[in-house]
mmCIF file as gemmi writes it, N, C-alpha and C atoms, coordinates in Angstrom:
data_model
loop_
_atom_site.group_PDB
_atom_site.id
_atom_site.type_symbol
_atom_site.label_atom_id
_atom_site.label_alt_id
_atom_site.label_comp_id
_atom_site.label_asym_id
_atom_site.label_entity_id
_atom_site.label_seq_id
_atom_site.pdbx_PDB_ins_code
_atom_site.Cartn_x
_atom_site.Cartn_y
_atom_site.Cartn_z
_atom_site.occupancy
_atom_site.B_iso_or_equiv
_atom_site.pdbx_formal_charge
_atom_site.auth_seq_id
_atom_site.auth_asym_id
_atom_site.pdbx_PDB_model_num
ATOM 1 N N . UNK Axp A 1 ? -7.27 -15.757 3.645 1 0 ? 1 A 1
ATOM 2 C CA . UNK Axp A 1 ? -5.992 -15.243 3.235 1 0 ? 1 A 1
ATOM 3 C C . UNK Axp A 1 ? -4.94 -15.697 4.255 1 0 ? 1 A 1
ATOM 4 N N . UNK Axp A 2 ? -3.84 -16.203 3.73 1 0 ? 2 A 1
ATOM 5 C CA . UNK Axp A 2 ? -2.777 -16.678 4.614 1 0 ? 2 A 1
ATOM 6 C C . UNK Axp A 2 ? -1.918 -15.494 5.074 1 0 ? 2 A 1
ATOM 7 N N . UNK Axp A 3 ? -1.17 -15.684 6.146 1 0 ? 3 A 1
ATOM 8 C CA . UNK Axp A 3 ? -0.258 -14.618 6.587 1 0 ? 3 A 1
ATOM 9 C C . UNK Axp A 3 ? 0.769 -14.245 5.507 1 0 ? 3 A 1
ATOM 10 N N . UNK Axp A 4 ? 1.257 -15.239 4.762 1 0 ? 4 A 1
ATOM 11 C CA . UNK Axp A 4 ? 2.206 -14.942 3.68 1 0 ? 4 A 1
ATOM 12 C C . UNK Axp A 4 ? 1.562 -14.09 2.594 1 0 ? 4 A 1
ATOM 13 N N . UNK Axp A 5 ? 0.342 -14.462 2.235 1 0 ? 5 A 1
ATOM 14 C CA . UNK Axp A 5 ? -0.374 -13.712 1.205 1 0 ? 5 A 1
ATOM 15 C C . UNK Axp A 5 ? -0.613 -12.277 1.669 1 0 ? 5 A 1
ATOM 16 N N . UNK Axp A 6 ? -1.003 -12.103 2.9 1 0 ? 6 A 1
ATOM 17 C CA . UNK Axp A 6 ? -1.199 -10.769 3.455 1 0 ? 6 A 1
ATOM 18 C C . UNK Axp A 6 ? 0.093 -9.96 3.404 1 0 ? 6 A 1
ATOM 19 N N . UNK Axp A 7 ? 1.207 -10.592 3.718 1 0 ? 7 A 1
ATOM 20 C CA . UNK Axp A 7 ? 2.498 -9.904 3.678 1 0 ? 7 A 1
ATOM 21 C C . UNK Axp A 7 ? 2.822 -9.44 2.26 1 0 ? 7 A 1
ATOM 22 N N . UNK Axp A 8 ? 2.511 -10.271 1.273 1 0 ? 8 A 1
ATOM 23 C CA . UNK Axp A 8 ? 2.728 -9.859 -0.118 1 0 ? 8 A 1
ATOM 24 C C . UNK Axp A 8 ? 1.845 -8.655 -0.469 1 0 ? 8 A 1
ATOM 25 N N . UNK Axp A 9 ? 0.577 -8.711 -0.103 1 0 ? 9 A 1
ATOM 26 C CA . UNK Axp A 9 ? -0.323 -7.586 -0.386 1 0 ? 9 A 1
ATOM 27 C C . UNK Axp A 9 ? 0.186 -6.299 0.251 1 0 ? 9 A 1
ATOM 28 N N . UNK Axp A 10 ? 0.653 -6.4 1.475 1 0 ? 10 A 1
ATOM 29 C CA . UNK Axp A 10 ? 1.162 -5.213 2.157 1 0 ? 10 A 1
ATOM 30 C C . UNK Axp A 10 ? 2.417 -4.677 1.476 1 0 ? 10 A 1
ATOM 31 N N . UNK Axp A 11 ? 3.303 -5.563 1.08 1 0 ? 11 A 1
ATOM 32 C CA . UNK Axp A 11 ? 4.53 -5.142 0.407 1 0 ? 11 A 1
ATOM 33 C C . UNK Axp A 11 ? 4.226 -4.497 -0.944 1 0 ? 11 A 1
ATOM 34 N N . UNK Axp A 12 ? 3.297 -5.088 -1.684 1 0 ? 12 A 1
ATOM 35 C CA . UNK Axp A 12 ? 2.921 -4.54 -2.986 1 0 ? 12 A 1
ATOM 36 C C . UNK Axp A 12 ? 2.242 -3.184 -2.812 1 0 ? 12 A 1
ATOM 37 N N . UNK Axp A 13 ? 1.392 -3.062 -1.82 1 0 ? 13 A 1
ATOM 38 C CA . UNK Axp A 13 ? 0.704 -1.788 -1.562 1 0 ? 13 A 1
ATOM 39 C C . UNK Axp A 13 ? 1.683 -0.692 -1.141 1 0 ? 13 A 1
ATOM 40 N N . UNK Axp A 14 ? 2.73 -1.071 -0.423 1 0 ? 14 A 1
ATOM 41 C CA . UNK Axp A 14 ? 3.712 -0.101 0.052 1 0 ? 14 A 1
ATOM 42 C C . UNK Axp A 14 ? 4.526 0.483 -1.102 1 0 ? 14 A 1
ATOM 43 N N . UNK Axp A 15 ? 4.768 -0.325 -2.141 1 0 ? 15 A 1
ATOM 44 C CA . UNK Axp A 15 ? 5.526 0.136 -3.301 1 0 ? 15 A 1
ATOM 45 C C . UNK Axp A 15 ? 4.854 -0.378 -4.574 1 0 ? 15 A 1
ATOM 46 N N . UNK Axp A 16 ? 3.764 0.26 -4.972 1 0 ? 16 A 1
ATOM 47 C CA . UNK Axp A 16 ? 2.968 -0.25 -6.095 1 0 ? 16 A 1
ATOM 48 C C . UNK Axp A 16 ? 3.683 -0.25 -7.449 1 0 ? 16 A 1
ATOM 49 N N . UNK Axp A 17 ? 4.744 0.512 -7.593 1 0 ? 17 A 1
ATOM 50 C CA . UNK Axp A 17 ? 5.456 0.543 -8.876 1 0 ? 17 A 1
ATOM 51 C C . UNK Axp A 17 ? 6.584 -0.476 -8.965 1 0 ? 17 A 1
ATOM 52 N N . UNK Axp A 18 ? 6.779 -1.252 -7.92 1 0 ? 18 A 1
ATOM 53 C CA . UNK Axp A 18 ? 7.858 -2.236 -7.879 1 0 ? 18 A 1
ATOM 54 C C . UNK Axp A 18 ? 7.367 -3.572 -8.438 1 0 ? 18 A 1
ATOM 55 N N . UNK Axp A 19 ? 7.695 -3.851 -9.696 1 0 ? 19 A 1
ATOM 56 C CA . UNK Axp A 19 ? 7.265 -5.099 -10.333 1 0 ? 19 A 1
ATOM 57 C C . UNK Axp A 19 ? 7.885 -6.322 -9.667 1 0 ? 19 A 1
ATOM 58 N N . UNK Axp A 20 ? 9.054 -6.177 -9.096 1 0 ? 20 A 1
ATOM 59 C CA . UNK Axp A 20 ? 9.719 -7.312 -8.47 1 0 ? 20 A 1
ATOM 60 C C . UNK Axp A 20 ? 8.868 -7.904 -7.351 1 0 ? 20 A 1
ATOM 61 N N . UNK Axp A 21 ? 8.177 -7.068 -6.606 1 0 ? 21 A 1
ATOM 62 C CA . UNK Axp A 21 ? 7.304 -7.565 -5.541 1 0 ? 21 A 1
ATOM 63 C C . UNK Axp A 21 ? 6.155 -8.387 -6.133 1 0 ? 21 A 1
ATOM 64 N N . UNK Axp A 22 ? 5.585 -7.905 -7.21 1 0 ? 22 A 1
ATOM 65 C CA . UNK Axp A 22 ? 4.504 -8.655 -7.864 1 0 ? 22 A 1
ATOM 66 C C . UNK Axp A 22 ? 5.013 -9.978 -8.434 1 0 ? 22 A 1
ATOM 67 N N . UNK Axp A 23 ? 6.206 -9.931 -9.042 1 0 ? 23 A 1
ATOM 68 C CA . UNK Axp A 23 ? 6.77 -11.154 -9.608 1 0 ? 23 A 1
ATOM 69 C C . UNK Axp A 23 ? 7.108 -12.167 -8.518 1 0 ? 23 A 1
ATOM 70 N N . UNK Axp A 24 ? 7.558 -11.692 -7.385 1 0 ? 24 A 1
ATOM 71 C CA . UNK Axp A 24 ? 7.81 -12.593 -6.251 1 0 ? 24 A 1
ATOM 72 C C . UNK Axp A 24 ? 6.508 -13.231 -5.785 1 0 ? 24 A 1
ATOM 73 N N . UNK Axp A 25 ? 5.462 -12.442 -5.754 1 0 ? 25 A 1
ATOM 74 C CA . UNK Axp A 25 ? 4.143 -12.968 -5.38 1 0 ? 25 A 1
ATOM 75 C C . UNK Axp A 25 ? 3.685 -14.01 -6.397 1 0 ? 25 A 1
ATOM 76 N N . UNK Axp A 26 ? 3.922 -13.737 -7.688 1 0 ? 26 A 1
ATOM 77 C CA . UNK Axp A 26 ? 3.553 -14.703 -8.723 1 0 ? 26 A 1
ATOM 78 C C . UNK Axp A 26 ? 4.31 -16.018 -8.525 1 0 ? 26 A 1
ATOM 79 N N . UNK Axp A 27 ? 5.59 -15.935 -8.195 1 0 ? 27 A 1
ATOM 80 C CA . UNK Axp A 27 ? 6.358 -17.155 -7.913 1 0 ? 27 A 1
ATOM 81 C C . UNK Axp A 27 ? 5.757 -17.907 -6.735 1 0 ? 27 A 1
ATOM 82 N N . UNK Axp A 28 ? 5.407 -17.176 -5.697 1 0 ? 28 A 1
ATOM 83 C CA . UNK Axp A 28 ? 4.808 -17.79 -4.512 1 0 ? 28 A 1
ATOM 84 C C . UNK Axp A 28 ? 3.482 -18.464 -4.875 1 0 ? 28 A 1
ATOM 85 N N . UNK Axp A 29 ? 2.683 -17.793 -5.698 1 0 ? 29 A 1
ATOM 86 C CA . UNK Axp A 29 ? 1.414 -18.376 -6.125 1 0 ? 29 A 1
ATOM 87 C C . UNK Axp A 29 ? 1.639 -19.684 -6.878 1 0 ? 29 A 1
ATOM 88 N N . UNK Axp A 30 ? 2.631 -19.693 -7.776 1 0 ? 30 A 1
ATOM 89 C CA . UNK Axp A 30 ? 2.968 -20.931 -8.487 1 0 ? 30 A 1
ATOM 90 C C . UNK Axp A 30 ? 3.31 -22.048 -7.511 1 0 ? 30 A 1
ATOM 91 N N . UNK Axp A 31 ? 4.131 -21.71 -6.535 1 0 ? 31 A 1
ATOM 92 C CA . UNK Axp A 31 ? 4.581 -22.713 -5.56 1 0 ? 31 A 1
ATOM 93 C C . UNK Axp A 31 ? 3.461 -23.175 -4.632 1 0 ? 31 A 1
ATOM 94 N N . UNK Axp A 32 ? 2.387 -22.401 -4.566 1 0 ? 32 A 1
ATOM 95 C CA . UNK Axp A 32 ? 1.29 -22.725 -3.646 1 0 ? 32 A 1
ATOM 96 C C . UNK Axp A 32 ? -0.004 -23.071 -4.379 1 0 ? 32 A 1
ATOM 97 N N . UNK Axp A 33 ? 0.145 -23.588 -5.595 1 0 ? 33 A 1
ATOM 98 C CA . UNK Axp A 33 ? -0.991 -24.164 -6.293 1 0 ? 33 A 1
ATOM 99 C C . UNK Axp A 33 ? -1.939 -23.22 -6.993 1 0 ? 33 A 1
ATOM 100 N N . UNK Axp A 34 ? -1.479 -22.026 -7.359 1 0 ? 34 A 1
ATOM 101 C CA . UNK Axp A 34 ? -2.354 -21.096 -8.056 1 0 ? 34 A 1
ATOM 102 C C . UNK Axp A 34 ? -1.658 -20.547 -9.309 1 0 ? 34 A 1
ATOM 103 N N . UNK Axp A 35 ? -1.331 -21.435 -10.262 1 0 ? 35 A 1
ATOM 104 C CA . UNK Axp A 35 ? -0.589 -21 -11.45 1 0 ? 35 A 1
ATOM 105 C C . UNK Axp A 35 ? -1.351 -20.04 -12.365 1 0 ? 35 A 1
ATOM 106 N N . UNK Axp A 36 ? -2.676 -20.155 -12.416 1 0 ? 36 A 1
ATOM 107 C CA . UNK Axp A 36 ? -3.451 -19.242 -13.269 1 0 ? 36 A 1
ATOM 108 C C . UNK Axp A 36 ? -3.342 -17.801 -12.777 1 0 ? 36 A 1
ATOM 109 N N . UNK Axp A 37 ? -3.439 -17.631 -11.49 1 0 ? 37 A 1
ATOM 110 C CA . UNK Axp A 37 ? -3.319 -16.287 -10.914 1 0 ? 37 A 1
ATOM 111 C C . UNK Axp A 37 ? -1.894 -15.755 -11.092 1 0 ? 37 A 1
ATOM 112 N N . UNK Axp A 38 ? -0.907 -16.628 -10.959 1 0 ? 38 A 1
ATOM 113 C CA . UNK Axp A 38 ? 0.485 -16.232 -11.163 1 0 ? 38 A 1
ATOM 114 C C . UNK Axp A 38 ? 0.699 -15.772 -12.603 1 0 ? 38 A 1
ATOM 115 N N . UNK Axp A 39 ? 0.173 -16.537 -13.549 1 0 ? 39 A 1
ATOM 116 C CA . UNK Axp A 39 ? 0.306 -16.161 -14.964 1 0 ? 39 A 1
ATOM 117 C C . UNK Axp A 39 ? -0.381 -14.833 -15.238 1 0 ? 39 A 1
ATOM 118 N N . UNK Axp A 40 ? -1.546 -14.618 -14.629 1 0 ? 40 A 1
ATOM 119 C CA . UNK Axp A 40 ? -2.271 -13.364 -14.811 1 0 ? 40 A 1
ATOM 120 C C . UNK Axp A 40 ? -1.416 -12.172 -14.355 1 0 ? 40 A 1
ATOM 121 N N . UNK Axp A 41 ? -0.778 -12.3 -13.198 1 0 ? 41 A 1
ATOM 122 C CA . UNK Axp A 41 ? 0.068 -11.216 -12.692 1 0 ? 41 A 1
ATOM 123 C C . UNK Axp A 41 ? 1.23 -10.969 -13.644 1 0 ? 41 A 1
ATOM 124 N N . UNK Axp A 42 ? 1.879 -12.026 -14.08 1 0 ? 42 A 1
ATOM 125 C CA . UNK Axp A 42 ? 3.007 -11.874 -15.011 1 0 ? 42 A 1
ATOM 126 C C . UNK Axp A 42 ? 2.556 -11.245 -16.329 1 0 ? 42 A 1
ATOM 127 N N . UNK Axp A 43 ? 1.399 -11.668 -16.814 1 0 ? 43 A 1
ATOM 128 C CA . UNK Axp A 43 ? 0.877 -11.083 -18.052 1 0 ? 43 A 1
ATOM 129 C C . UNK Axp A 43 ? 0.552 -9.604 -17.888 1 0 ? 43 A 1
ATOM 130 N N . UNK Axp A 44 ? -0.014 -9.231 -16.767 1 0 ? 44 A 1
ATOM 131 C CA . UNK Axp A 44 ? -0.326 -7.824 -16.522 1 0 ? 44 A 1
ATOM 132 C C . UNK Axp A 44 ? 0.943 -6.976 -16.52 1 0 ? 44 A 1
ATOM 133 N N . UNK Axp A 45 ? 1.992 -7.494 -15.928 1 0 ? 45 A 1
ATOM 134 C CA . UNK Axp A 45 ? 3.273 -6.782 -15.932 1 0 ? 45 A 1
ATOM 135 C C . UNK Axp A 45 ? 3.827 -6.708 -17.35 1 0 ? 45 A 1
ATOM 136 N N . UNK Axp A 46 ? 3.731 -7.803 -18.075 1 0 ? 46 A 1
ATOM 137 C CA . UNK Axp A 46 ? 4.229 -7.831 -19.457 1 0 ? 46 A 1
ATOM 138 C C . UNK Axp A 46 ? 3.497 -6.81 -20.324 1 0 ? 46 A 1
ATOM 139 N N . UNK Axp A 47 ? 2.195 -6.673 -20.132 1 0 ? 47 A 1
ATOM 140 C CA . UNK Axp A 47 ? 1.419 -5.729 -20.946 1 0 ? 47 A 1
ATOM 141 C C . UNK Axp A 47 ? 1.915 -4.298 -20.805 1 0 ? 47 A 1
ATOM 142 N N . UNK Axp A 48 ? 2.444 -3.946 -19.653 1 0 ? 48 A 1
ATOM 143 C CA . UNK Axp A 48 ? 2.941 -2.571 -19.473 1 0 ? 48 A 1
ATOM 144 C C . UNK Axp A 48 ? 4.216 -2.333 -20.256 1 0 ? 48 A 1
ATOM 145 N N . UNK Axp A 49 ? 4.884 -3.402 -20.691 1 0 ? 49 A 1
ATOM 146 C CA . UNK Axp A 49 ? 6.142 -3.271 -21.404 1 0 ? 49 A 1
ATOM 147 C C . UNK Axp A 49 ? 6.008 -3.535 -22.907 1 0 ? 49 A 1
ATOM 148 N N . UNK Axp A 50 ? 4.862 -4.044 -23.321 1 0 ? 50 A 1
ATOM 149 C CA . UNK Axp A 50 ? 4.646 -4.357 -24.731 1 0 ? 50 A 1
ATOM 150 C C . UNK Axp A 50 ? 3.994 -3.189 -25.459 1 0 ? 50 A 1
ATOM 151 N N . UNK Axp A 51 ? 4.259 -3.113 -26.735 1 0 ? 51 A 1
ATOM 152 C CA . UNK Axp A 51 ? 3.653 -2.063 -27.551 1 0 ? 51 A 1
ATOM 153 C C . UNK Axp A 51 ? 2.256 -2.512 -27.988 1 0 ? 51 A 1
ATOM 154 N N . UNK Axp A 52 ? 1.241 -1.716 -27.66 1 0 ? 52 A 1
ATOM 155 C CA . UNK Axp A 52 ? -0.127 -2.074 -28.067 1 0 ? 52 A 1
ATOM 156 C C . UNK Axp A 52 ? -0.214 -2.268 -29.587 1 0 ? 52 A 1
ATOM 157 N N . UNK Axp A 53 ? -1.001 -3.237 -29.966 1 0 ? 53 A 1
ATOM 158 C CA . UNK Axp A 53 ? -1.212 -3.511 -31.381 1 0 ? 53 A 1
ATOM 159 C C . UNK Axp A 53 ? -0.333 -4.613 -31.927 1 0 ? 53 A 1
ATOM 160 N N . UNK Axp A 54 ? 0.742 -4.949 -31.22 1 0 ? 54 A 1
ATOM 161 C CA . UNK Axp A 54 ? 1.598 -6.04 -31.683 1 0 ? 54 A 1
ATOM 162 C C . UNK Axp A 54 ? 0.915 -7.376 -31.409 1 0 ? 54 A 1
ATOM 163 N N . UNK Axp A 55 ? 1.348 -8.393 -32.131 1 0 ? 55 A 1
ATOM 164 C CA . UNK Axp A 55 ? 0.762 -9.722 -31.926 1 0 ? 55 A 1
ATOM 165 C C . UNK Axp A 55 ? 0.973 -10.217 -30.5 1 0 ? 55 A 1
ATOM 166 N N . UNK Axp A 56 ? 2.164 -9.973 -29.954 1 0 ? 56 A 1
ATOM 167 C CA . UNK Axp A 56 ? 2.442 -10.419 -28.59 1 0 ? 56 A 1
ATOM 168 C C . UNK Axp A 56 ? 1.527 -9.715 -27.585 1 0 ? 56 A 1
ATOM 169 N N . UNK Axp A 57 ? 1.305 -8.426 -27.8 1 0 ? 57 A 1
ATOM 170 C CA . UNK Axp A 57 ? 0.398 -7.677 -26.921 1 0 ? 57 A 1
ATOM 171 C C . UNK Axp A 57 ? -1.018 -8.251 -27.004 1 0 ? 57 A 1
ATOM 172 N N . UNK Axp A 58 ? -1.488 -8.469 -28.216 1 0 ? 58 A 1
ATOM 173 C CA . UNK Axp A 58 ? -2.851 -8.983 -28.406 1 0 ? 58 A 1
ATOM 174 C C . UNK Axp A 58 ? -3.032 -10.349 -27.763 1 0 ? 58 A 1
ATOM 175 N N . UNK Axp A 59 ? -2.05 -11.226 -27.938 1 0 ? 59 A 1
ATOM 176 C CA . UNK Axp A 59 ? -2.114 -12.56 -27.353 1 0 ? 59 A 1
ATOM 177 C C . UNK Axp A 59 ? -2.135 -12.49 -25.832 1 0 ? 59 A 1
ATOM 178 N N . UNK Axp A 60 ? -1.263 -11.666 -25.259 1 0 ? 60 A 1
ATOM 179 C CA . UNK Axp A 60 ? -1.186 -11.525 -23.82 1 0 ? 60 A 1
ATOM 180 C C . UNK Axp A 60 ? -2.457 -10.906 -23.271 1 0 ? 60 A 1
ATOM 181 N N . UNK Axp A 61 ? -2.967 -9.907 -23.968 1 0 ? 61 A 1
ATOM 182 C CA . UNK Axp A 61 ? -4.201 -9.247 -23.547 1 0 ? 61 A 1
ATOM 183 C C . UNK Axp A 61 ? -5.368 -10.233 -23.545 1 0 ? 61 A 1
ATOM 184 N N . UNK Axp A 62 ? -5.483 -11.02 -24.598 1 0 ? 62 A 1
ATOM 185 C CA . UNK Axp A 62 ? -6.567 -12.02 -24.673 1 0 ? 62 A 1
ATOM 186 C C . UNK Axp A 62 ? -6.46 -13.038 -23.542 1 0 ? 62 A 1
ATOM 187 N N . UNK Axp A 63 ? -5.226 -13.454 -23.254 1 0 ? 63 A 1
ATOM 188 C CA . UNK Axp A 63 ? -5.035 -14.429 -22.185 1 0 ? 63 A 1
ATOM 189 C C . UNK Axp A 63 ? -5.468 -13.852 -20.837 1 0 ? 63 A 1
ATOM 190 N N . UNK Axp A 64 ? -5.171 -12.575 -20.579 1 0 ? 64 A 1
ATOM 191 C CA . UNK Axp A 64 ? -5.603 -11.975 -19.316 1 0 ? 64 A 1
ATOM 192 C C . UNK Axp A 64 ? -7.111 -11.851 -19.287 1 0 ? 64 A 1
ATOM 193 N N . UNK Axp A 65 ? -7.712 -11.496 -20.412 1 0 ? 65 A 1
ATOM 194 C CA . UNK Axp A 65 ? -9.168 -11.386 -20.466 1 0 ? 65 A 1
ATOM 195 C C . UNK Axp A 65 ? -9.828 -12.747 -20.221 1 0 ? 65 A 1
ATOM 196 N N . UNK Axp A 66 ? -9.245 -13.795 -20.786 1 0 ? 66 A 1
ATOM 197 C CA . UNK Axp A 66 ? -9.783 -15.148 -20.568 1 0 ? 66 A 1
ATOM 198 C C . UNK Axp A 66 ? -9.653 -15.569 -19.101 1 0 ? 66 A 1
ATOM 199 N N . UNK Axp A 67 ? -8.58 -15.164 -18.47 1 0 ? 67 A 1
ATOM 200 C CA . UNK Axp A 67 ? -8.37 -15.504 -17.06 1 0 ? 67 A 1
ATOM 201 C C . UNK Axp A 67 ? -9.394 -14.831 -16.176 1 0 ? 67 A 1
ATOM 202 N N . UNK Axp A 68 ? -9.718 -13.573 -16.519 1 0 ? 68 A 1
ATOM 203 C CA . UNK Axp A 68 ? -10.719 -12.862 -15.726 1 0 ? 68 A 1
ATOM 204 C C . UNK Axp A 68 ? -12.053 -13.565 -15.828 1 0 ? 68 A 1
């Protein structure tokens, strides 16, 4: 784990309800060669805002399951 990654984990742990911290981490992951993990984080955040049962929810849910 890099020092930057550790700093993100600490920031996210300090304020677990702050999606902006997670989205910043996802951007950092994209910039540092881990786009699948970045997409997973963004999808997880999106799922909390989507209505279950909709096509968009199902598609996003399947994509996160495939990533796991």
